[in-house]
N, C-alpha and C positions, 0 to 999 in steps of 0.2 A: 345311478348304479351304486349299488350297495358291496362294498368291500369289508370284511373283517375277519381276523383271525378268528372270531369265534366259529367259523365253520371249521377251523382247524386246532385251534389254541387248546379247546377242551380235550384233544386227543392227546396232549403232553402231558396232561394232568397226571402228576406223580401216582405211582402207584400205591406209595406208602400213605397218601393220602385216602385213596379208595378203600384201602384194608381198614383204615380208621373208621370210615363211614360204615363200613360192612359189619366191624367189631360193635360199632354203636347200635346198630339196627335201628336206625330214625324211623320214626312213626310220626303221622300227623298228630300235634296236639290235641287234646280234648276242647271243644269250645271254639276251635279257630285260633286264627292268629293274633286276635285282639285290633287294637285301633292300627297298628303300625307293624306288620310281620317283619318288616327287615330290622326294626330293633330290637326283635327277640331273637331272630336266628339268622343266620348267615345261610342262604340256599346251598345245599348240598354239603354242610357240616352238623346243622341241627343245633337247638340251643343246649342239649346234653352235652355237646364238645367242646363248649368254652371252658380253657384252662383258668385255674386261678390266677390273681395277680403275679404272684413269685413266677409261675410257671410262664406266663407270658414274657415276663422280665427275662428269664432264663433264655425263653425261644428268641427273643429280640439279641439277646447276647450273642448267641450262638449264630443268629443269621449273620450278623455284622463280621463275625470272625471268620466264618465258613467261606470256602474258597469254591469256585464253580457253581456256586448257587446262583439260579436264575430268579431274579425277583418278578414281581406281577408286572405284567406288561399294561395294567390298566386300560386305557381305551384301545390299544393296539389288540389286545387280548379279549377283547370285548368284556372286561370286567372293569369296575371303578378302581380308580388309583387308590381308593383308600376305600378297604372294605367296612361293612358296617360294623358297629359298636361291639356286638356279641363276639366275633371273631376277628376284630381290629387288630391284634397283635399276634396271632395264631401263625407262625409260621416255623415250621422244623426244618434244619438243614438236611438235605436227601444227597445222596451221591448222585451223579451225573446217569448211571445206569438204571437208577430206580425212577429215573425222571422219563426215559426214552429219549434223553438227549443224545448227541453224538459225542462218545466218549473221547477225552482229551488224552493225548500222547504225552509222554513223560516231560517233554521238552516244553510242550506248552503248558501244563500243570505248573510247570516250576518257574516259570516266567510270566506267570500272571500279573496285570495291572491292577493298581486299587481301583475298587469299583467308582465308578464316575457318579457324582452328586445328580440327582435329578430334581426336575421341577415338578412340583405338584401343585393341584387345585382342589379346593373341595366347592367352590361356589357353583359350579355346574355340574362335574361327575359324579361325586357321590349321592346328591339330591336326585338327581334323575336316575341315579341306579336304584337308588331306595322306592323311589316312586313307582317305576318300571315293576320293581319287585311286589310293590302291593297290588299293582295293576295286574299283573302275571298271577297272584292268589286269587284275586278276584274273577278273573276268566276262568282259572282253574274251577272256583266254586259254582259257577254257573256259567257252564259252557253254550247252553242252548240258548239262553239270553243273548249272548255275544255274537253269537252265530246266526239269530234271525233278525237282531236289530237292525243290522247292516244290509241284510237282504231287503227287509223292508224298506229301509231308505232309500235302495237302490231302486225298489219297483216304484216308489214315490217319485224320485229324480228322474227316473228314465221316462217318465211320461212328458217330461220336458223334451223329448224327441218332436213332439207334434209340431213345434215351432222350428223345427228345421227346413229351411227354405228348399222349395221345390221347384217350383217355374220361375223365380226371382231371379233375375240376372246377376250375375257378379261384375260391378262395376271394376274394370283393371284398372283404369286412371286411378279411381279411388284407393284401391289396396296396393298398388305396385308402383306409385310413385311418391315421392317424398311429401309429407302434409308440409303446408306451407313453402313449398318452392318457390323462387322468384318468378316462375315463369307462369305460374296462378295469377301471380299479383299483376303480370305484365297482359295476360290475357283479360282480366278485368278490367283494365286501362282501356285495351283496345274494344273491347266490347261496347263499352260505354263511349267511346269517341268516333267509331268507324262503323258504318253499317254497309251491307251489300245485298242486293236483293238476288236470291236464287231465281225467280220467276220473270226477271227482266235483264239483267245484265249479270251474268255470273264469273266469277274469277277465282278460281281455286287458291291461288296463293294469297289472296286477299280475305280470305274467311280466317276468322279466330278460332273456330272451333273445328273438329272433325266433321266430315261431311259424308254423306251416304254415297258410296259409290261401288261399281263394278270394274274389275282391271283384268285385262286379258293381256298376256305378254305371247307375242307371235315371234317364232324363231325359224327363220328359212333353213331349208335342208340343204340349200345351194349357199355358195360364197355370200350373194348380196340377194336381196329381197327386192332391190330396185329392178324388178323385170316385169313385163306385162303380166305373164302366166301368175305370177308370184301375188302380185296385188290383186289380181282378180280374185283369186280365193280368199286373201284377206277380206274384200270387199264383201264376198259372199257370206262370209264368216260375220262381219259387221251387220249386215243386213238381217240375218237370221237372229242375232242377238236383240234387236231393235223390234225385231216381230214377236218377242215373247211378250206374254200376258197372262195375267193370273186372275182365275174366277173366285170370287169371294162366296161365301156361304148363301148369301143372298141372291147370287147369280151375276152381281155386276162385274164387268171386267175391268181391271187395271192394265192398260196399255202403257208401253214405254215410254211414248209422246206424252202421256197424261202427268207423267211423275217426273220428267227429265228437267235438269236444271236449263235454264233457257238464257239465250243471248240475243237480244233484238227480235226476240217472236220466235225464234228458232232453238231447237235442241242443241246444248253445245257438242260441236264434233269430236266423236271419240279420238280423232288423231287429225290435226289439220292438214298434214301431207296427203293422208290417205281421202280426205274431203275433197282437197283439190283436185287429186287424181280421178275421184267419182265424178266430179262436174266436166272433167277435161280428160279423157281417157287418153289424149294425143300431147299428152304433157310431156316435155322434154326432162327425162330425168336425168341428164347430164348436167343441166343448168341450176342444179339444185345445189345451194349452198348452207353450210351450217357452223355455228347454232342457229343463226337466224338466216331464214330465206322469206325472199321478197317475191310473192305472186300478187298480180293484178293491183300492184301497188298497196296491198297489205303486209305486213311484216308476220312470217309465222316463227313462233319460238319452238324450236325441234330439240332444245336442250331435254333430258332426262325421257323423251318419247321416241327416241331412236337411238338403239344400243348396237355395240360391235362395229363402230364407224371407223373406215377408212378416208381420211382426209387427203385432198390435193393440193392444187395451187391456192395461195391466198389472196382473196379480195377484199381489201380494207381489214376490218377484224373479223371478217369470215373467211371460210375456206370452202373450196367446192367439194361435194360429198360424192365420194367415188363410189363405197359400197357402204352396205348397213347390214348387220346379221339379224337384228332384231328390232320388233316397234311394238310401242304401249298402245293400247286402246282403252280409255278410260271414259266410262258412261257415269256422267255425274248426274245425282237425283236430288229432288227437293228435300230440304231439312228444316227449313224455318216456321214452316205452319205445321202445328201437331197433327192434323188430318194427313197432310202430304207426306209427314216425315213418316208415320203409320203405313200409309200406301205404300211409301219407297222400300219400307224394310219389308213387305208382303212380295214385292217384286224382286228385291235380292233374294228373298228365301227362295221363289220361285225358279230365279236363275241358278241357283246351286243346286237346286234338283234337277234341273233339266241341262244343263250344260254337259255332261258328258254324254248324254243320250243325244242331244242336238251334234256334238262333235262327230260322233260316230255316223249319223245320218248324213252329214255333209262328205265324208270320205274324203278328208283333206289329204293330198299327197305332197304339196310343194311345202307346207309348212308344219309345225308343231305348235300346240299352245298349252299354257298352262294360265290357272285363274284364279281369283281371289276378290273379296269384297270386304268393304268396311264392317261387316258382321261376323266375318269368317273366323278373326282372331278369338271373339267373344263365344261363338258358338263351338269352336275346336276345343277352347280351353275348358269349357264346362263339361263337354263329352270324356275329358280324360280324367275325370274323377271317378267315372264309371270303370275305368280300365282296373284300379286297384283293388275292387270289391273281392274279386277271386282271389286276389294275392293275401287279403286279408286271413280270409279261410285257411291258405295255405301256411302262413306265418303262424296262426294259432296251433294249426296241428304241429308243426316243427318244434315250437316251444314245448308244447306237453310232452313228446318225445324226447326232448333234451332232459327235460325237468325229470320224467319218469326215470330215464338211464341215468341221471347223476344220482339219484335217489335210490336207486335197486340196489339191495343187499340179499346175499342168498339166506342169512338169517332173517327168516320170516317174520319175527316179532319185531325186528327193527326196521323192518322193509317198509318205505314211505312211500312208494309208487303212487298210491291214491291219495296221498296227502300232497305228493308235489302236483297231483293233476289238479286238485282243487286249490293249490297255492295259482297256478295260471288263471282259473276260474275267479279266483278273487281278484286278481288284476284286469279280468275283463270287467267283473262289476265296477271296478273303480273307473274304468273308461266310460260305462254307462252314466255312472253317478256324476262324475266330473264333466262330461259332455251336456247331461241333462241340466246340470246345474247353470251352465253357462249358458245355455239356448233359454233357461226359464228367464233368468235377468237380463236377457237380451243382448248379449256379446255376438257380434256377427259371425256365421260359421261360413268360413272362406275355403276353398279348395286343399290349400296348402294345409289346413289342418287335417286333412286325412291322413298327413304324414303321421300324426301324432300316436294312433293306436298302435302302428309298429313299435315306435321308440319304446311305449309306455310296455307292451310285452315283453320286450327284452330286457329293460331296466327293474320293472317293477317285481319280476320273479326274484331277484337278487336277494332282499331281505327275507324273503321264504327260505331260500338256501342256509343263510346265516342260523334261521330259528331251526330248522330242522336238524342240521348239524349240530346246535347246542343241546338239543333235546337228546338225541343219541348219544351224548355223552354222560346224561344222567343217570342216575341208579334206578333199575326196575323195583328196588324195593323201596323205594319212596313213596309217598302220596301222590297224585297227579295235581294237586293245588302244589305242593312242594316242590315237584319238578319244573311245573311251568313258571313258578315264580324264581326260581335259580333259573331259567333261559332266561327270563326276560331280564333279570338284574344283567345277565351277562352280555346280552346284546344291546341294551340299552342306549348306549353312548354311541355305539357304532352305527346303528340304522339311524338315530337321530341325525348323526353328524353327515352323513352321507345324505341322507333326504334333503337336509337343510342346505348342503351346498349344490345340490342338484336343482332344488326349487328356485335358490335364491339365482342361479346363472339361468333360469328361464326368466323370471322375473325381471331381472336387469334389459331384459331384451324390451322390455314394454317401453324402454325410454328411446327406442328407435323413433325414427319419423317415417316408417314405413308401417300402414296399419296392418297389411296381411302379417307382419312379423309380431307384431302387437297382439294379435289375436290368437295366433299359434302360439306364443309364450304363454299367455294367459289360459287357454284349454291345455297345454301340457303341464304348467307349473301346479294348476289346481288340480289334475287328475294326480299327479305324483303323490301330493299331498291327500287324496283318497286311498292312493296305493297302501301309503304309511298306516292311515288309520285303520285300514280295513285289514293289514298286517296284523296288528297288535289285537284286534278284536275279533273278526270273524275267522282269519287264519289259524290264532291261537286258541280260538276255541274248538276247530275242528281237530288241531293239533290234541289237545286234552280229550277229546272224544275218542281220537285214535289210541291215547295213552289206554284209556279203559280197556280198548281191545287187545292192548299187549297183555295188560293183566289176567284177562280172562282167557287169553290163548296160552299164556305161560303156566298158568294153573291147570288146564287140561293136560297140556304136555308132561307136566311132572305128575299126573296120576298113571297108574298102572292101566294094561290093556284091560278093557271090560267090553263084554258081549253086546253091551247098550250100543245100538246102531246109531242112535242120536250123537252119543260119545263119540262113535268113530267117526261119523262124518265130520262133526267139528274138528276132531282131531287130525284128519285127513286136510283140511285147510288150513290147519295150522303146522302141518308136517315141515321137517328142517328136512335139507337135501342131504346133509351128512349124519343124520338121525342125532343129532347133540343137543343139547339145549344151552343156550347162551350163558356166558359168565355174567352173573347179574350185577356184579362191580366192575367188570372190566371193560375198559375204554378202547376200542380199536383204533389203530392208527391208518388212515388211507392211504394206499400206493402210491398215489400221486405227492402225497408230502412226503414219504420216505426217498422218491425220485429227488425232490429237490435238497433234501438233506444230504443224501448219500452219494449223489451222482451230480447234479446240476449244480449246485452250489459250490463243492469243492472244485468242480471243472472252473467255474468262472473266476475263482479267487487265484487261480495259477498266474505266474507272473507275463507267460504267454498270452493266455487268455486277456489280460489286463491289455497288454498292448495292443491286441487285434480291436478290443471293443472300445479303446481310446482313437484307434484309426478309423473305425466304423462310425463312430458320431463324428468324427471331423468330416469324413465324407458327405455325412448326412447332414451336418448343419449348413456346408459349403452349398451343397445341392440345395437345400431349403432356403438361403438365401438368395441364392440365384434365381431359384422359380419365384421367388415373392415380386421379382423385379419384371417378370414377365406374364405375370396376372393381369387377365384384362377385366376391367370393372363394367358392371353394368348387366342387366338381366336383358336378354336377346330376345325380343316379345313374339318370334317366331318358336322360341321352345317352350311357350307355354301350350303348344297343341303337339298331339301325339306324330310318334316319327312317321306312321303310314298316313298322314293327313294329307290331303291334294295342297295345302299351304306350303308345304316342306319344297316341294319341285318349283313352287311358284317364286319364293324365296332365295332358291338357288340360281334360277334364270336369273332374276332380278340382281343379285350380287356378281354373277359373271358378265351381265352387258348393260347393266344401267347403276353402276356403283361410282362412275366419275363425277355424276352432278349430284348434290345433296338439295335438301331445300332452300326454296327463297324466302330470305330473311327480311322482316320489316326493319328499317331504321325510322323509328319516329321521334319527332320533335315534340316533347311531352308539353311544352309551354308556348305562351303565345310569343309570337317572334317578327319583330319588324323586317319583312322578307325583302320589303322595297330597299332598306338601307344595304349599300355596298359592302359595308364591313361586316354586316349580320351575315351575308350572303356567303363572302369570303370565309369566314369563320365556317358556316356550315358546311362549304364545299372544301375545306380542308379535313375536315372532322371525316366527311365522307371520303374523300381520297386516301386517309389513312383505312379505311375499312377496304376500299379496293385494291391496296397494295398491301393487303393481308394474302398469307400464303393459300387461305382457303376460300378466297373469292375470284373468281372470274368477272375482272372489271368490264368487259365488253357488253355484260348482259346487265348491267346496272340500270334500273328504270326509277326516274325520280321526276316528276310532275315540273319541279321549279325550274329545271334545265330546260324542258321542253317550254315552258312559259316564258323563260327568257328568250330564248330563240323565237318564240311565237311574237312577241313585243317588238324584237328588233326586226323582225321580217315585216311588220308592220310600220316600223318607223316610230314606236313609241318611246316614252322616256320610262325606263323599267325603274329607276331610282325615285319616280314621284309617287307619292302616296295614294292620290286619288286616281290618277290614271292605271297605276298597279291593282287597285281595289276592283275600281269599275269594268276592268277589262277581264276580269276574271271568269263571268259570266259567258262571254262570247268564246274564251278558250274553251271551257267545258263543253259547251255546244260542239265545236270540232272534235274534242277529244273527250268524250262522254266518261270514260273509264277512269279516268281521273277524278270523277266527282266522288270515288270511294277512298281518295286519298287525300281529301282537304276538308277540314272540320271548320266549317265558318259560322259565326255566331250570328245572331239577328242584327247585331250593331256591324256586321262585316266587319268582324275582326277575325282573323285566323287563329283559332284556340291549338290546332294540334294539325301535324302534317306526316307523311311517311315517303320514304322511298324504300326501293327493295334492291337486294344484292342478291347475286346467286351464287350459293357455295360450292366448292370442289373438294374432291378427296377427302370426303368425311365418312367413307363407308365403315371403318373401324370403331369401337368405342372410344379408343384413346383418341383418335381425331375429332370425335363429336364433343370429347369433352374438351380439349383443347380449343377447339373452334369456338364453344361456347363462352368459355371463360377470357380468351382472348376479344371475344366482340364485347363482352358485358366490360371489359377492363378499356376497350377502346371509348365506349359510350361515356363511361364516366369520366375518362380523361378531358373530353369534349368540353369546349367553352360553352357551348350550346347545351342544353339539358336534354340528352338522348336515352332513348330506350332500344333494345333489339327484342325480337319475338318471331317466333314462328311455332305454330301449333305443335311441332315435333319436340319444341323445347321442353315442353312439359314430361316428357319420358327422357329427354338428354340429360335433366337435371340429376335424375338418379346417379348417373356417372359422377356427377360431384359430390353427391350427398352419401354414397354407399360407402367411400373409405373414410371419412368423418364419423359416420354413424358407428362402423366396425370399430374403429378404434376409440372412440368413447365406450361402447358397449363393452369391449374386453379389459378396458383399464377400471371401470367401475366393477365388472364381474370380479377380477382379479383382486382387487383393494378386499372386495368383500369376501372373497376366499381367504385372504391373508388374515382379516380380523377374526373368522370362524376359527382358523388355525391356531392362533394366539389363545383364544378362549376354550378351545375344547382340545386342543394338542399344545399344552403349555410348554414348548420348548423350542428356544429361540433358533437353534440349528433346523430343526422340523421345518418352521416357518419359511428360511430362507431357501431350503432345497424344495419345498414345495412351489415356492416362487418361481423359483428356476425351472423345475418341470413344467410348469405353467406355461412359461414363455417359450421353452424349446419345442413344447407341442405343438403351440399355436403357429411358430414360424414353420413346424414340420408340415403342418396340414395344409397351410397358406400357400407354400412354396409346391408341394407336390400338388395342389390344384392346380396349378399351370400346366405341369405335364400328364395331367390326365384332364386336360381341356374343359376346366370347370371355371367358371368366371366367378369372381368376386360380384355376387348380387344378392338381392334380400333372400333368396335361397341358401345359397352357402353362409351368409353372415348367421342366420340362425344357429348353423352347425359350429361355427368358430366361437359362438358364445356357448354353447352345449358342451363344448371340449374343454372349457376351462374347468367347469364342474367333475367331469370325469377325469381330465388328467390331476385334478387335486386327489382323487380318490385314490391312484393308483400309486401317487406318489407319498402321499401323507402316510398312508400305512407302513409302508417299508422303512421310512425315513425314521418314524417314530419308533417302531420297533427296533431298528439299528441303534438308536440313542438310547432306548431304555434297557438295552440288553447288557447283562455285568459278564458276559464271557471275556476273557482276558487279552483278545487280539480282534483288531479290526476285520481280519478274514473269518473267524469264528461269529463275529457279530451278523456279518452279513450272510454267512450261512444259517443261521439261526431265524435272521429276518426273512429268508427265503423260505424255511422250513415251516415256518408259521403261515407265511401269506403269499406265497409263490401259487399255490393251487388256487384260492381265492381269486386272486387277480385274473388268472388264466380263466377261470370258470365264469368270473362276470364278465370279460371281454367277450367270450365265445357267445354267452347268453344273449348279449347287446347286438352281436354280428347278426345271429341267427333270428334275432327280431326282425331286422332291417333287410336282411340278405335278399329277400323276396322280391325287394322292390328294385332288384339288379333286372330282374326280368319285365320290369315296368315298361310300356312304350313312350312314357311321357320324360321329359327332360327333369323335370321338377322332382319326380319322384326318384330317380335313377342318381340325380346329384345328392339327393338326401342319402342314398346308400353310399356313395363312394365316398362321402365326406366323414360319415360315421364309421366308415369301415378304416379310413386314415385314421381318425381319431383313436378307435380301439386299437388299432395296430401300433401307433407310436406311443399310446399312453400304456399298452402293456409293456412294449420294448422298453421304454423309461422305468417302467416299475420292476421287470423282472431282468434287465440286463444294466443298461447305462447307470441309474442311481445307485443299485448296489455295489457295483464297480468303483463310482466316483466316490462314494462314500470311504470307502477304505485309503483313500489318499489324504485325508482330513484328521 
């Protein structure tokens, strides 16, 4: 976001200087400016106006001795802190009234403080200003070349959109989980040491990767579904799902029993309790225990399969199940074989298409159902990108309207409506070029990048406002080349520094360990560079062409009436509302600048207002710090779908009834161990007991093959401590307990390379609990004397909870350091750098804290915005603080008023333009887009509040 007082600073240009320019009647020198136009003239003064050395010395002496004289604000006013050589010392003392500055009262003028010495730099500001002046001369000399060349470049780069992915699925794990997370390494270990066959003996908790499945949550309309009629309806629903089949293009049918995961030759039951009831409708429903129920000598694990339970008398480690409100039906499908995996996905898509119609045809009265599949999150996430396309058109229209209204003038010659509209088009061209280039070089396009054009439209037009404002303050009698050179020299440092800070803020996001953020930052940062390039070429050329229109229009308006119809028509098109010609040398002051100078500034600097502002800031910072401790971390993957998606009610029901039990976690012995050694077993048992005593574990549901094997050997009166007996008896044990075959990795030399146990987690429904559970489990594994590892496939996503805070802090610190260095280089005043750092920290704390109040998590989406707000808060605070310390006003209150007079309206205009660019996302149906709007709104609100209220007041205290 580019802010500069060059929007308004030229308005404060002294009339004396304008009159001098008028008297000199500058014209373009014959033969052009030569090799370096800036070395021959200062735009706006002309080479003829250079005084002799004695006159310059006298001017310098008068400048130093004069009181109330406002020095050049350098970068803050959009001009170089050291003008070019031709007008280097030209500065005549002028009264405040001639400058348009607020007059000093007698008491103020009589108590002026000595002018504070200012830091200067010539290494960056002056050369940059001279280079831009030369570029402005070249653009003004050859506008059509600079207008058409960027358009040709855009057309060429725009062909990169042919590489825009259409049917390719976006890998959510790849994009929204941390790169190099521990869970990914743990998964590779599990895949290498443990295998399970979907088509023979399936166990979901033993799978190391996600599996294909369909899930149906059934909620009873009565107090409990443990009733014959209710179970009958659930059974009818279950049979209807199993009866679904999909017909392929070649006519072959894919039935459920052909793709289902198998257990001992049969499809895995959707719910073990329902399967027992279906086999025996006379089952005594009052003798069921929870979380494990034994039926026909077989244990049924009901944890996480029944929800809303009411428990009764305790029997051993279980309790009688009195009531249950909900039941989960899981239909697992084959995943391992590629062809079976593809058939499974086809069946799941058919399930999604047919489930609603099937539900209506069943006319279920006793139950309500919601559904979800392993493909749902991916499919719904991809669908959300389509919801923002209409919003982009609306945002484009709003930005054009805002630009046109902001640049409209009653004076038709200075009216810049069409120029402003082209400025928005220039930002759109930058989007096409930036995105096309990234697609050409193969940077993946992820859905979150769809947020970028909204931000670019809001931010990219700010430099356009600066250039238009600077152009309108040039003299109409000057040549187009000279006027454009003058404009470029004034805006050079301003638009360069704001572009640099914003691009740096985005490119620091590449350091993050989330690929989606990396790609977003690459696309947006590169597109902002194209915005900068097109503003100083394409848009500048259009500005020059419009300047020619101004000249032609002014000539016709100066002519007397003529009966020539052609002249009459042209004159009508150039007519003025008040039938008066514009003053060719007069610079108008925008009413908003007068508001900040005459009303807002004086009001803000009163003692009462300062006290109230300090009180407001204390409340702001206290509330923000409190909110920072309430922010939840991590991206809830349900938020990747739109609000009206069928998965939203599914997750709501799951959270309400099935949140008590979390994932079953593997505790893996990663190295060979002498399991027959009593001491080794005791060490392992001690570690396992530490896990079971954790607050996030239900010890009654631990499953460990070694415990069962020890019991097995003791029952058979075998010596468990004898190595040969221990090794030789494993095969017979696995015959009786075949499921444990998947938990023991035995080498060809009969050595147990690795093995695993399973613990059941509880109370991990919130992101905070998931993070704490994961950290505690890994800590327990690390402390154990036996080499252990913990893993569940959900840990791939849980790792974001541990990585998001670390990534955010690192990116914020690096970006802030980069902003600090930039401020020292281009705003060479130590006090400015300190205030910029303070404002950045304050805005980040505020945005983070108020995220919690607006129900926004600290996730990969919001982390982008926190990094962005560093660049924006830099823009707001740097301008105000530098204008303050550069001012020669005699009192701190007057310095504040002058800073607001010069910069208040640009700050406000820039904040509004960005908010307009992203405001349409508030109407989006997807969380990722609404979140982008919420945080950008907070950034603009708090950034503008610091620039317009807090910083101006705090500066008066020092």
